[in-house]
N, C-alpha and C positions, 0 to 999 in steps of 0.2 A: 809258790802259787803262781807267780808271774810267768815262770817258764811254762807251766801247764796251760796258762791262759794263752800264751803265744802259740802253743801247739794246737789248741782247740780252735783258735782264730784262723790259723793257717789251714787247718783241715776244713773248716767251714768255707773258707775262700775257695779252696780246691773243689769242694762239692758244688759251690755256686757256679764256678767256671765250667765244670762238667755238665751241669744242668743246662747252662746257656748253650754249650756245644751241642748237647743232645736236642735242644729245642729246634735247632736248625737242621741237624742231620737225621732226625727221626721223621722228617716230613715225607720222604720218598723211600720206596723200597730199593733194595740193591738190584741194579739192572745188569748184573753179570750175565754175559751171553753164554748160556748153556745149550748145547746142541742136542742133548739126548733126553729132554724132558718128556714125560708121558704125553700121549696124543691128546688127552682130555684136559691138559693144563695150558694156560696161556704162556707163550714162549716169546721172550724178547728177541731171540735169534730168528725165529720164524717171522716175527713182525718186521724186523730189520730187513729181511730179504725183500719184502714188499716195498719198504721205504727206498731201498737202493734202486729198485727197478723203476719206481715212480718219480725219482728225482734226478734222472740222468740229464735232463735238459729243461729249460723253462717251458712250462706247459700252460700258458695263458690261453684264453678262449680264442679259437681260430688258428692256433699254431698246430704244426704237424705232431709235436709231442703230446699235445692235448688230446688229439684223436687217438694216438697210440695208447695213452694211459687209459682212456675210456674202454678201448678194446681189451686191455690187460685186466682191468677190474671186472669187466663182464665175464671174461673167461675164468677168472678165479672163483667167482660166484657159481658159475655153471659147473666147475669141477666139484663143488659141494652138492651137486644135484639140484640146484635152485634154478627156477625160471627167472629170467632177467628181462626187464622192459626198459627201453630208452624213451623217455618223455621229452619231446622237443617242441619248442615254439617260442615266438617272440614275447618279450615282456619289457615293460618300462616302469621305472619308479618315479616318485614325485620330483626328483632332482633331474630328471631327463636322461638317466642312464639306461640306454637301450641295449639289449643283448638277445641272443637266440640260444638259451641254455639247452643242454642235453643231459637231463638228470638220469642217473642209473638207479633203478628201483627193483627190488625183489621182495617177495612176501613169503614167509614161512607159516603155513597154517598151523594153528594150535589144536590140541586134542580136545579142548573144552568147547569148541564151536561157539564161542562167545561173540565173535565178531569184533571184540575189543583187541587193540594192538598196542604193543610197546614199539617205538621206533628208535632205531639207531641211525644217527645222522652225522655227516661231515661233508666237506666239499673236496673236489679233486682238481679244481683249476688253481693255478698259481697266479701271483700278482704280475701284471704286465710290467716290464717285459723281460727282466733279467733274473728274476727270482727262480731258484731251483725248487723251492716249495717242499723241502724235505720235512720240515716241521709244520708248515702252513700250506696244505694240511695233509701231505702224504702220511704223516704220523697218525692222523685221524683215520684215514682209509685203512692203514695197516692195523691199527687197533681193532677196528671193526671186522676186517677180514680174518684176522687171527682169532678174535673172540668168538665169532660165529663158527669158525672151523672147530675150535676146541669144544664149544657148547654142544654142537650137533654130533660130536663123537659118541656121546653116551646119554644124551638127554633129548627129550621132546617137550616143547613148551605147551602150556595150557592155553595161554593167550597167543594170538598171532604175533609174529615178529616181522616188522617192516624195516627193510634196509633202504635208506635214502642217501645216496651219494650225490649231492647237489652240484650244480655247475654255476659258473658266473657269480659266485659268492663275492669274489674280490671286486667285481664291477659295480655291484649295487644290490647284493642279495637276490639277484634275479631268479636263480634257480629255485630257491625256497619259495619265492613269491609265485612263481609259475606252478609249483607243485600244490601249495596249499589252496590256491584259488581255482585250480583246474583238474586236479587228479581225484579219481573216485576213492582212493584210499584215505584221503585226508580226514574224512568224517569219522573214520574208524580209530584213529590214533588217539589214545588217552594219555600217553606220556612219552616224552622224547628225551633221549640221552644224546647230547651233541658234543662232539670232540673238536677242539679248536686250539689255536696257539697264537701268541703275539711275540714270539721269541723262539729260542731253540733249547732252552733248559729251564731249570728250577722246578719247584713243585707245581703241580697242576691244581688250580683253585676251582672249587665247586661253586657255581653261581646259579641261583634259582631264577627261573622265569615264570611268572604267574600274573594273571590279572586280578586274582583275589588274595587271600591270605596264604601264608606258606606252611601252616601248621601240619597239614596232612602230608605234604611233600617231605618235610623234615622228619616226621614220624616214620615215613617209609624209608628214608635214607638211613636213619638210625637202625631200623629193623633189618636192613640189608647187611649191616655189620661190616662196612668198609674198613679195611685194616689201616689205611693211611689217609684219614679224612683231613684235608686242608680246606676247611670251610668255616666261615664265620659270618654272622649277620651284619657286621660292619661293612665287609666287602660287598655284601648284597645291597646295603644302603648307598654306598658310594657308586657302585655299578649303575644303579638306577638314575643317578644324577649325571652320568657321563654319556657322551654320544657314541659309545662303542657298541654298535648293534652287531648281532650275529644272525645266522639263519634262523636260530630259535626265536629271536625277537619277532621275525615275520610270522612264524607259526603261532606265536602267542597273540599278536595283534590281529591277524586276519582269521585265524582259526580257533582262537580261544583255547589253545592247547598248552598244558603245563609241561615244563621240562627242566632239565638240569644241563647247564654248560660245564664243560671241563676244559679249562684253558691254562696253559703255562705261559709265563711272560718273562722269564729270565733270559739273559743274553740278547736283549732287544737289538743290539747292534747288528744281528744277523737277519732281523725281520725284513721280509720283502726284498732281500738282496741275494746276490750270488753266493753269499756265505751261508744261506739257509740250505745247506747241503747235508748229505748222508754222514759225512765225517763229524760235523758240528752238532748234530742232534744228540742231546744228552741221553745216554742209555737208561739212566735212572728215571728220567722224566718219561720216557716211552713206557717203561715198566709201570710207572705210576698211573698212566692212562689205563693200562691193562688191569691194574689192581682196582680201579673204579668199575670198569666195565663188567668183569666177571661176576662179582657178588650182586651187582644191581640187575644184571640181565637175569640171573637165577631168580632173584626176588620178583621182579616185575613180570617175568614170563609166567609166573605161577600164582600171583596174587590177584585179588579182585580189583579190576580197574574200571568198573562200571561207572563210578562217579568221577573219573578223571582226576582223582586226588584234588578236587576243587573245594576250597573253603571260602567262606564269606570274607569280604574285605575287612581287615581289622583283626582277623584270626591269625595273628602272626606270632611266631616264636623267636626268641633270641637264642642263638646257637653258637657254639664254639667247641673246639677240640681240646681235650686234656689227655696226658699220658695215662695209660691203663684204662681210664674211664671211657675213652673214645669221644664220641659226640655227646655234648651236654646241651640241653635246651630247657627253656622255661618260658611261659607266656609273657609277651611284652606287657600285658595288662598288669603284671606285678610291679612294673618299674616305679610307678608313682609311690607306692607304699614302701618299696625297698629304699628309694632315695630318701624319703621322709624319715623312715625308721633309722637308717644308717646315719643320717644327720643328727638325730636325737641321741643315738648311741655315742657318736663322736663327741658331742657336747657333754654328755654324761661322763664319759671317760676323762675328759679334760677336768671337769669339776672334781671327779673322784681322785684323779692324780694330784690335783692341787691340795685336796684335803689330806691326802696321804703324804704330802710333801715330796712326792716323786716328780711332780711337774711344777716348774716355776713359771708364772705368767710372763715374767720378764724374759726368761730364756726361751719360752714358747715363741715370743715375738722375735727374738734374736734368731731363732731357727729359720725364719723366712729369709734372712740375709744370704746364707750360703746356698739355699735352695733356689730362690728367685735369681740370685746372682749367677748361679750355674746355668739356669734356663736362659737368662738374657744373653750371656756370653755364648752359650750353645746355639743360640739363634743368630747373633750378630756375626761372629767370626766365620762360620761356614757360609753364611749368605753372601757376605761381601768378598770372601775368598773366591767363591765360585763365580761371582759376577766378574771378577778380574780374570780368572783363569779361562772362562769359556769364550773369551774373545780371541784366543789363539787359534791359528788355522786348524789345529787338530780337532778342536771342539766346536768350531763355529757352525759346521753343518749338522751337528748332532746335539747341540746344547739343550734342546727342549726334551730330548728323550734320554736314553740311558747309554752312555758311551762305552767303549771297550774297557776303559779304566774305571768305570763306574763303581765296581765292587771295591776297588782299592780306596776310592774316595769315601765311600760309605763306611768302610772299616776305620779309616783315619778319623772321620767325623765322629763316629761312635766313641772311639778311644779318647778323642779330644774332650767330649762331654764327660766321660768318666774321670779323666785327669783333672779337669776343672773342678768337678764335684769333690774328689778326694782332697784337692788342694784347699778349697775354700772351707770344707768341713774340718780340715786339719787346724785351721786358724781358730776354730771355735770349739775344739775338742776338749771335753772333760767327761770322765766316766759317769758323772752324776747327771749329765744333761741329755743322755740318750733318749729318754722318754719325752722330754720337752722338745727336742729337735725332730722327733718322729711325727709331730702333729702337723707341721706346715705342709708336707707332701699329701697327707690325708685330706686336709682342707682343700688343697688344690684339686685333687682327684674328685672329691665330692662336688666341687663347683663344676668341673667338666661334665660329670654325670648329670648334674642338674641342667646345664645348658644344652647338652646334645641329646639327652634321652628322657627328660621329664615331659610327658605328654600334656599338651593343652589343646583340646579339640583335635583337629587333624594335623596339628603342628606342634611346635615346642616354644620355649621361652624366647629363643632367637631363631625364627624360621629359617634363616639362611644357613645356620649352623646345625639344624636339626638332623641328626643321624640316629634314628631310633635303634638301628642295629648295633650301635656302640653300647647298648645297655649292659653287656656282659662286663664292662669296666667296673661294675659294682662288685664283682667277685673279688678282684684284688683289693678293693676298698674294704670289704668285709674281713678279708684275711689280714689286712693291715690293722684293723681295729683289734683283732685278737693279738697281733704282735705288740701293739701298743699296750694292751691290758697286761700281757706277760711282763713287759718292761716296767709297768707300774707295780705289779704284784711282787716281782722279784728283782733284785739288783742285777743279777746275771742269770737270765733264763737259760734253759737248755737249748744249745745250738741245734740239736736234733729236731726238737719240736718247731723251732723257728724256721729251720730249713724246709720242713714239710709245709708250713704255712706260706713259704715263699714260692712254692711251685706254681700256683695260679698266676702270680705276678710275672714270673719268668716266661712261662709258656703262653701267656696271653699277649704280653707286650713285646717281648724280645723279637719274635719273627717279624713284627711290623717295622723294626729298625731297618731291615733290608726291603721289605715288601713295599713300603710307601714310596721310596725313591724309584724303585724299579717300575712300579705301576704308574706313578704320576709324574715321573721325570725328575731330572736333577735340579730343577729350580726349587724343589723342596728338600734339597740335601740336608738342610738344617734339622729336619725331622729326626734324622739318625742321632744327632746329638741331644735334641730335646727329649726324645723317648729314652735315651740312655740315662739322662739326668733324672727323669721321672722314675725309672726303675731303681736307680741308685737311691733316690729319696724314699721310695716305698720300702727299701731294704735297710734303711737307717737303723731300725731295731736290731739288725745284725751287724751291719758295717759300722755303725756308731761305736761299737765296742772295740774296734780295731785301733791299736795305738800307733801303728806305722802308716798312717794315712799319707804323710809327706813322701815316704819312700814309694808307696803305691802310686801316688800322683806322678812322681818322676818316672817310674816304670811305664805308666800309661802314656805319658808324653813321649817317651822314647819309642814305644810301639807305634804311636800316632805318627811320629816322624819317619819311621821305617816305611809305613804305608804311603806317606806323602812322597818319599823318595822314589819308591817304585812306581807310583802314579805318574810322576814327572818323567821317570826313565822310560816308561812304556808308552808315553804320549808321542809316538812318532808313527808315521805311515810305513806299513810293511805288508807283505803278502797276507798276513793273518789279520791285520787291521788296516786295510787299504783306504785311501782317500776316496770319497764319493765324488765323482765327476760327471759332468753332463755336457752334451753337445747336440744341437739341433740345426739342420739346414732348412731355412724357411724361404720358400719361393712365392712371390706375389705374381700369380698368373696373369693378372690384369695389366700390371705395369712392367712385367718381366724384369723385376728387380729381386735381388736375393740378399740374405744376410745369414751369418752364423749367429747363433744365440746359445746362451748357457744360463743355468741356474746357480752356478758356483759363486760363492762370495770371495773365496780365496782361490785364484786360478792356479791350477796345476800346470806343469810344463807341457803335459799332453793337451790340455785345453788351449793353452797359449799358441799352439801350432796353428790354430784357426782363428782364435779370438785376438791374438796378439798381446803385446805387453801393455798397450795403452788403449783398451777397448772403450767403446761408447756405452755409458750407462743406459739401460733399457728404460723405456717410458713407464714409470711407476704408476701412472694413472690410467694405463691402458685397461679398459674393461673387458677386452677380448683375451683374457688369460686362459691359455690352454689348460684344461682341467688337471688339477693335482690335489692330492689328499689334504695337504696342509696349506692350501691356497698359495702355493709357491708361484712366484713370478720370475720371468727372465731378469737376470741381474745385469748382464752385459750383452751387447750385440756388436757385430762388425759387418760392414758391407762385404758381400761375396759375389763372385761371378755367377750370372744367371745361367743355369744349365737347362737345356731343352728337355723337359719332362712331359710325359703324356698328360693332357689337360684334364681338369675336372669338368665333366659334362653335366649340364642341367637342362631340364625340359619340363614345362608345365603341360601335363597331358590332359588335365581336366580343368575347366575354368567356367564356373557358373555363378550367377547372382540371383538370389531369391530374397524378397523382402529386405532389401538393402544389406543383405549379408552375402559376401562373396566367398566361395569355396574353391580352392585350387588344390590340385594334386601335383606336387613338385617331385620329380625324379632326379636324384643326384647319383652319379656313378663315375667310374674311371676305369680305363683299361689297365692302368697300373695297379699292382697289388696294393690294397689299402687295408691296414689293420684297424684303423680307428678314424671315425668321422667326428668332427666337432662343428656344431652349428651355433652361431651367435646372432642375436637379434636385439636391437635396442628396446628397452622396456616401454618406450612410447608406443610401440606396436603391441596391442593386446589382441588376444585370440579368444573366441567364444567356444571353440572346440578344436581339438587336435588329435589326429590319428596318425601314428607313425608305424610303418611296416605292418599295418593291420591291427595295431594295438592302440586303444584309447589312452591318451595321456591322462594320468590322475589329475583331478581338479580340486581346488580349494573349496572352502565353505561357501564361496560366492559363485561357484561354478566356473572358475577360470583355470585353464591349464597354464603350465610354465610359471607358476607363482614363485617356486623356490629356486630362482635362478642363482647361479654362482657367477657373479659379475653379469655379463650379458649372455652367458651360455644358456641355451635351451635344450640342446641334445648332445649327448656323448654316446656314440654308437660303436661298439666293439664288434667287428665284422666276423661272421662265420660263413664259409663257403662263398665268399665274395658276393654275397647278397647285397644289392644296392640299397640306398637309403630312399624311402618313399614317404613323403610328408603330405598328409591331407589336412589342410588348414582352413578354418572358417573365421572370418573377421569382418569388420565394418567395411562395406564396399567403398567408402570414401577414402580409405587408407590403401597404401601400396607398400606392404612390408618389404624390408631389405634384409638380406642375410649375408653374413661372412661365413664361408664354409672352409674348413681345414681338412685336408685329406692327409693322414699320417701313415707312414709305413715304418716298421721297426728294423730297417735294413741299411742304415747309414753306413755302418762299417763294412758291409758286405758288397757295396757298390764301388768298384775301383775309380769310377769317374769323380768321386768326391775326395779322393786322396786322403782319407782318414787313416792314420797309422794305428797299429795295434796298441791297446792300452798297456802301460807298464804294469808289472805285477803288484806294485804298491798302490794301484788305483782300481776302482771298480765303478760300474754304472750307478748313478745316484737313484735311489728308490723314490716312489711317491710322485714322480713327475714324468711327463712325456720325455723320453730320453733316447739317444742314439737313433733319432728319427729324421726322416725326410718328409717335410710338410709342404704341401701345395695349398696356397690360399686363393680363393676366388670369391668375388663379390657378386651376389645374385639379386636382381631386382624383380619385382612382380608387377611393374607398370603395365597396364592394359595396352595391347597393340592398337594402332589406329582403327583396325577393323572391328576390334572389340568395342571401341568407344562409339 
């Protein structure tokens, strides 16, 4: 009998491993590049041809490649017989990001003459200044171009289809803002499908954007029958708490338009860098975008969109995918009763198990020791290990995101959690204790459901931890109750039945082992171990019957060690994992002094050529920090020779005072090519109105512009067609505002006069900061002239 038991246990372990493998690898379709697919099918090969063309060079707003890509996209749409419109104009957001986007727009009339439209949206600009933008978002452009081509081969829509390829998304969602607030088509759009990325691989996550409830949107998504849905309401709840807006956010906020984002976030190391290239774009990921677009386009092009799929606030569904079943959803309003009933059932099963002498109250309490011990070690060891590791030069510039070796560390952390759990449960193993030891994880999960998903008014028991989308955690809990009952009812239940009941636990929790660190950064690496321990605990009704836990613990430790070894071995800079470096030449035009500056924390040999081996730390308190996504500041500076550069010219062309309010029009320009203007002004100077390049600056609830300053910065202008900066400002006539203006060009390495050598292959430009730039600074005063006085 024991030999048979070992065989069935080994078989069940093999099945569990297979299910875990499938939980990861079933998220995306096979992106094999086939060149001879029928014309009416979406083709990865045809989409890749667009990606390759659109990612030849950085194509940020104002660059030559940006204009070339706009022409390419326009011609591709025209080849399909579509009329294309370029919408151009200045727009500025509340943070002072000014741009002149050129949106690419086309409309396919529907046969139903409803006037209602489904919109397909992405953006075609790359992040300034070195990103090749293959994933972000040439992949989105390619998805839409290939999808529309395939759709129009043999179909005609009932509703109109509007294609919106926005511009200046990377600068401040400027193109979407300009479209939704100025274009005649905006009022006709009832639903938007937006294609984005924050990496170059991994599954594409579906995220809902709505001002109301999500129920009608989720019902429509399910009806479209997407084959590979990677979508869950927890991601939706987390997304709403994060500051990661997309073009679709602007459409929702300003146009009250519902929509779906489709974004992949794997291989974050490539995001906004020169590594975001054609070669690094995951083919399976691109195919996943296509697998979303085609069924959803079919559905929304033919269904009634008159209500815009709008539901009242509170009409929300909890949703998640399961194999075979696809998307599963149920109303969030069920959560309170589900949590209460599951708690009563859990208590009832404990009492029933004690009465049947299958649960011992003492062993039930003992069962908390290996479970909570595993959770504690799963948190502490990865947390402090990562705190120590991330200080090394390889990780210091990327510690808050997902590094090149991130997947290795996630795998090592997950196996560490499994190893600890096997080892601690080994010490408490007895075949009569399985039911007793199965209770602790269920109580733990029930408490989690109670804290994060039990509704109280508009919030939960702990408002800060309230994530209503996590309500589907109740499903593994319910399955766990059945597993507990089986182990009470029978000494050795059928492994087949228990494995079937384990499916929700594996397919709901296991993908999060990777997804959370990838999405939220390596500072929560411990989640990989904690979730692995939680899954292990919920599977104790199965794993608890295994007699070789110590052996499995040693094997898991060994696998953990292998991943750790490779993580350390690969933690070196190379052409595939280059060091992020930065260099800026900063000239003060007033004092004719200059300095080299960098954002690097650990200087590379290339940076040291200008910064030196013993550079001066930059002023950490300087409020005039040139704009960067993560509020990065210069780390080191060194005095440099002042080079004669064309000056920044400023002129007050209008100066009037009415009712103690002074209005000036300040023109700022340079004969030198400028890619970006930055304007700083001390907060002591307040303005009652501001118009920049003809656009009114958004005001706060008190009617004041420039409220949301980053440091002292009021304007960041990304230049197109060398258009100058024109600021029309109104303020108290008793004040005389002063400005520090920075004129930046992204051509430091292209000008021989600066003597900057070519970067080595194991380095690359640092993203998210002003980099490889020549910056001229000028102080501008607005003091009235004697004649004015």
